[in-house]
C-alpha positions as CSV (number, residue, x, y, z in Angstrom):
1,M,72.3,44.1,37.6
2,G,69.9,43.1,35.0
3,K,67.5,45.2,33.1
4,L,64.6,44.3,35.4
5,A,66.5,45.2,38.5
6,D,67.5,48.5,36.9
7,D,63.9,49.3,36.0
8,V,62.7,48.4,39.5
9,S,65.4,50.7,41.0
10,R,64.5,53.5,38.7
11,L,60.7,53.1,39.5
12,C,61.5,53.1,43.2
13,V,63.4,56.4,42.9
14,E,60.6,57.9,40.8
15,M,58.0,56.8,43.3
16,R,60.0,58.4,46.1
17,T,60.4,61.6,44.1
18,L,56.7,61.7,43.3
19,R,55.8,61.2,46.9
20,E,58.1,64.0,48.0
21,N,56.6,66.2,45.3
22,R,53.1,65.4,46.5
23,R,54.1,66.2,50.1
24,T,55.6,69.5,49.0
25,L,52.4,70.3,47.0
26,R,50.1,69.5,49.9
27,K,52.2,71.7,52.2
28,E,52.1,74.6,49.7
29,L,48.3,74.1,49.3
30,E,47.8,74.1,53.1
31,D,50.0,77.2,53.5
32,G,48.1,78.9,50.6
33,A,44.8,78.0,52.2
34,K,45.9,79.6,55.5
35,D,47.0,82.7,53.7
36,R,43.7,83.0,51.8
37,Q,41.8,82.4,55.0
38,R,43.7,85.3,56.7
39,D,43.2,87.5,53.7
40,V,39.4,86.8,53.6
41,F,39.2,87.5,57.3
42,E,41.0,90.9,56.9
43,L,38.8,91.7,53.9
44,C,35.6,90.9,55.9
45,T,36.9,93.0,58.8
46,D,37.6,96.0,56.4
47,F,34.1,95.6,54.9
48,A,32.5,95.6,58.4
49,E,34.5,98.7,59.4
50,T,33.6,100.5,56.2
51,R,29.9,99.5,56.6
52,A,29.9,100.8,60.1
53,R,31.4,104.2,59.1
54,M,28.9,104.5,56.2
55,A,26.0,103.7,58.5
56,E,27.2,106.3,61.0
57,R,27.6,109.0,58.3
58,T,24.2,108.1,56.8
59,L,22.5,108.4,60.2
60,E,24.1,111.8,60.8
61,A,22.9,112.9,57.4
62,R,19.4,111.7,58.0
63,L,19.2,113.3,61.4
64,G,20.5,116.6,60.0
65,F,17.9,116.5,57.2
66,L,15.1,115.7,59.6
67,N,16.2,118.5,62.0
68,H,16.3,121.0,59.1
69,L,12.9,119.8,57.9
70,K,11.4,120.1,61.4
71,T,12.7,123.7,61.6
72,K,11.2,124.6,58.2
73,V,7.9,123.0,59.1
74,E,7.7,124.8,62.4
75,D,8.5,128.1,60.6
76,Q,5.7,127.5,58.1
77,K,3.3,126.6,60.9
78,R,4.2,129.8,62.8
79,E,3.7,131.9,59.6
80,M,0.4,130.1,59.0
81,R,-0.9,130.8,62.6
82,A,0.1,134.4,62.2
83,D,-1.7,134.7,58.8
84,L,-4.8,133.0,60.3
85,A,-4.8,135.4,63.3
86,V,-4.7,138.3,61.0
87,A,-7.5,136.9,58.8
88,R,-9.7,136.2,61.9
89,C,-9.1,139.7,63.1
90,A,-10.0,141.1,59.7
91,W,-13.1,139.0,59.5
92,A,-14.2,140.1,62.9
93,G,-13.6,143.7,61.9
94,R,-11.1,144.3,64.8
95,C,-8.1,145.1,62.7
């Protein structure tokens, strides 16, 4: 074979090799994209679960605080009513 035929044969082999490398690369990229998509889905699921747990704990904490606050306010109102009753009695001269 002549030099031109050798060069054409070599180029043909290189082109086949490059095409195969490109196919392999595309396959790896597709697989990587699927893996990343699955990882992102799992991460979003974990975030949603964590956010739900945090919201539940926050709600419980707020309700506990409000119940405690209501109890304290009711106690203070009861004490204030008792003080006012004593003051009215004293002003009326009945005590």
